[in-house]
N, C-alpha and C positions, 0 to 999 in steps of 0.2 A: 818649919821654908818651906811656902809650900810650893810642890810640884808640878811641869805638862805633862797632862798626862796622853797618855799615846790621839784621846780623840783632842790634844789643845784644851783640854779645859782646866780648870785651876781653883784650886778647893780655898774660899777663902779662911781662916783661926777666927774659928767663933766670937775669942776678945777682943777681934778688930772688929769686926760686926757689929759686935754687940756695941762702942763706943763710938761708933757712925750711924746704930741707928739699924740696919740692911735687919731684914728682915726673910725669912724663907718664900718664896713666888716675889719677890719681894723685884720691882723691875728696878736693874738700872742702866749709866750709859759706862763705854764707854770714853776716855778719851786725850788722844794719844800727842804729844806734845817726842819732838826726836823717835831716843830709842826706851819713853819713860810714860805706864799709859794713869792715869787716871781713874779709877771706878770709882762718880758719882749716885746716886742713889736720885728716885726720880722723885719727885717728889708731885701730889697732885695737884695745879693750880695753882702753881711753882711763876708759869710766866705767862697768867691773866693779867690781862693790860700792858700783854711786851709793846708788843701795834697799836697801841690805844693814841690817835690821830697819826697814824705814818701814811704818805697820801701814796694812793697807789698809781708808780706811772701807766696809762693804759697806750701806751704808745709799744709795750710790751705788752707779746706775745704771753697762754698758754706756757706753749708748749717752748720758746728761750727763754722766757722764766725758767721750767724746769729742765733744760739742755747750761743755762749759761752761758746763751745765744744772745749776752747785749753788751751793749757798751750805757 
């Protein structure tokens, strides 16, 4: 079972990494849901076309968008 180091680092077991295709140097994303953490290997191009066809709300400034100050 992995343990958390003093620096809050966790070593993932090789067998688990192999099952989901994580290799040394890969980028991962950690998503939190309640008290559960999910580690996801990022894939290049996975979001390609995700926003295709989305229309911008031109009444919202970049600053408002970055800070979530809009309705």
